[in-house]
N, C-alpha and C positions, 0 to 999 in steps of 0.2 A: 865722328859724332853725329853728323847730320842724319845718320842711318838709325840712330837710337830710337827716335820717336816713332819712325816707321815701324821698327821691330816691336816696339811696345804696342803700337796701334794693331798691328797684326795679331799680336798674342791675345789682346783684349778681345778683338773681334772672334778670333777662334775659340776662346772661352765662352763668349756670349753665344756662339753658334753651338756649342757642345751642351750649354745649358738649355738653350730653347730646343735641341733635339731631345733631351732628356726631360723636358718640362712636364709631360703627363705622369711620369713615374715620380718625379719630385713633388708634383701637386697632389698625386694620389698618397703617397707617404705622409706629407704635411697633413692632409685632410684626415687620415687615420689617426695620426698622433694628436692631432687637435680634437678630434672627437673623444679620444681618451682623456685628454687634458680637460676638456669640457665636463665630463662625467666626474672627474675627481673633484673639480671646482665646485660642482652642483653638489657633490656629497658634503664637502666641507662647509658649504653655505647651509645645508641642511641641519648639520649639528649645532649651528648657531641660531638657527631658525626659533627654537623653543624659547631661547632667552629673549629674543626681539618681541615674540607674541605674548610671552608672558608680562614683559614690561608694558607692552600696550594695553593689555587686558587690565592691569592693575590701574593704569591711568584712566581707562574707561570706566572702571568701577568707582574710582574715586569722583570723576566728573558727574556720574549719574547719581551718586548717593550725597554729593556735597551739599550741605544746607547752610546758607549764609545770608544775611539781609542784604548784603552788597552784590550778592551772586544771583543774577537773573537767568530766567530760562533762555534768553538770547545768548547769554554768555555761556551757558550749558552747551547749546546746540554748537556754538562757534568751537568750543574747546573740543567737543566730541569729534567734529568734522577735522580740526586741526590734528588731533591724535590719530585719526585714520590715516590722514596725509603723510604725517611723519612716520608712522609705522610702514606704510607703502613705500616711502622713500628708502627706508632701512633695508626693506626686502628686496627692493630693485638693486641697491648697493650690494647686497649680499650675492645675488644671483646674477647681476650685471656682467662680471668676468665670465662666468660660465657661458651665458648667452651669446656674449661678443665672441669667445673663441668658437663656440658651436656654429654661429653663422658664418665665421671665416672659414671653418673648416668644410662645411657645406658647399660654399662658394668655390674652395679648391677642388674638391671632388667633382663639382658641376663643371668646372673649367677643364679638369682633367679629361672627362667623358667627352666634352665637346671638341677638344683638341684631336683625341683619338677618333672621333666621328668624321671630323674633317679630313684627317689623313687618310682613313679608310675610303672616304668618297673620291679623294684625289687619286689614290692608288687604283680603285675600280675603274675611273675614267681613263686613267693611263693604260691600264690592262686592256680596257676595250678598244682603246685606239690602236693599240699594237696588234690586237687579235684582228681587227678589221683591215688594217694595212696588210697584215699577212694573207688574209684571205683574198683582198684585192690583187695582192701581187700574184698569188697562185692562180686566179682567174685570168690574168693577163698572159701568164706562162702557158696556160692551158689552150688559150685562144690562139696563141702564136705558135706553139710547139706540139700540143696535143697532150693527152693525159699520160701517155707512156713516158714522154721526156719529162713531164712533171713529176712522176713517179721517180724516175732516175735521179732527177736534181735532189728530191727530198729524202729518198731512202738510200742513195747510193748504188743503184743497180749495177751489177758487174757482169762482163760476159766472161765466164769461167770454161776452161777446155776440159772435157770429161772423157776419159777412156773407157770403154766397154770392156770388162775383164774377159768376157766370153768371145767376143770378135775381135778384140784389140783394136777397134776402130775409134777414132777421135771424132767428137762432136763439141759444138759449142753451144752452152746452155747459159741462159739469161738467169743469174741468181738475184732474188728480190729478197732481201734481209727482212723486210716487212717491220721496220722499226716502229714500235708502239709509240702512242702519244706520251707526252709528259705526264699524263694523268694515269696511265696504266700502272696496275699493281698485281703482283704475284698473290693468288689464293693458295697458301701452303701453311707450313707449320707456323708462320709468323701470325696467322689469324687465330683469334681466340674461337672461332667457330669451325676450324678446320677438323676434319676426321681422318683417321687412317683408311677408313672405307670409302673408295672412289665413288660408289653408287650414291652414298648419302651426300658427298659433296655436290655431285651433279643435281640431285633433288633439292639440296639446299639453296644453291645458287639460282635454279630456276624459280623457285618459291620467292627468294628475295627480289629477283627482277620483276615478277609479277607484282610483288607488294610495292616496289617503287614505282612502278606504273600507276597503281592505284592511289599513291600519294600524289603523283603528279596530276592525274585527272582531278582528284578532290581538291588539292590545295593550289593547283595552277603553277607550281614550281617545286624543285627539288634541288638542293645543294649537293655537290659531290661529296661533302663530308657527311651529309645524311646517308648517302650510300655507303660510305667507308664504315660508318657505324653500324649499319644492317649487316655488313660482312665482318664485323671484328677487326677491321684494319684501322691502322693509326691515321689520325687526321692530317692534313696538309694545309699549308697557308693558302694555297691555290683554291683548294677545296671550300673555302669560306666565301668565295666570291664568283666560282664558275659552278655551272649546273645545267639543268634543263628547264625549259619554260615552255608552257602550253600556249600555242597561238593559233588563230584562226586564219592568218594570211599565208601560211605556208613557208615562213621564213625558218622555222624549226622542224625537227623530226616528230614532235608530239610524242615520243616513247623514249623509253630508258631501255639501252641495250648494254650488256656487259660484254659482248664480243664473243660469246660461248660458241656460237654457231658459225664461226668463220671458216674457211676451208684449209686452215693449216693443219699439218700433220700431227702436231701436238694436241691440238684442240680435238681432232678425231680420236685420239688415243685416250683422252680425258672422257669423252661422251661415251666411248665403247668400253669405259671402265679398265683401261690397261695403265692409265696415269692418274696419280691421286691430286697432283697439283696443275694449276692452270694460270696463264697470265691473262687478266681481264683488262680489255681496253675498252674504255667507256665512250659512248658517242656524245659527249656533252655539247650543249649548244654554244659554249663560250661563257663570257662574263655575264651573269644575270643579276648581280648585286644591284645594279642602278635601274633594273627594268622590273622589278617585282610588282610595283604599283600598276605600271602597265599591263604587266603579265595577267594580273587578276580579271582586268577588263577584257583581255583577249580570251582567257579561260572561260569566262562567261558566255563570250560571243561563240566560242568553239563549241561549248555545251549546247547552245541554242541551234547552231548549224548542223549538229551531228544528227 
């Protein structure tokens, strides 16, 4: 029996955590429902408003036209002020529930947005820390073992024995899979902008790459999802926080590349018009979500130094 309170406590704590996790959605739903309810209450109050105003008008007409020896002008002004006050109180009572529900709904929507903003900032900070840690790790590997070993560790380079069919001689060739980054996407039938004509696809990609660079130089930053949109590709969660940033200190490339002109055989076939699809591997600078404000200052400095 002594374990029963512990089990109940754990269950309560778990349910509380689930509610906290779902709080943005719950608050958003509550805010939307509340706004609808506030509108309904306001409409119902409006239906009763004519009666309240008509009653107040009749009393005002009576107070203004009443003639009696014991009814002075001071009494008249006092009664008119009292009628205005009483009518105002009735109006507030009519619309009070609608106003209260509306204010609570706005508070729920605002809180939902604040929670999502905080979580997005925390996610971007964690992603930035992870990206920086990985870059520092690779820098140490390169410093100690060299770029060749770094590429082997990263891409899984293997030594493969190849037999020449003509001479029947054996040789060992280092195979580099060339694994793309996690942001790479195929430009093929999955894109709404893809065409069956390879030449058109090549021209289109070059134009969109140039346009993305124009945006980078004009705005100071470009998100990966912006580029996905230009190419008619589906957005990603990572694409909302990673991208390109224009800087003057040389910490970024300061240009957008789709990886079209690398040395792979598949890309050569695409450029030469023999292949209609291509794997685009973007040279993103990493997480820029929390650096945009700083990026604008860097962009101005970059423009001045150019």
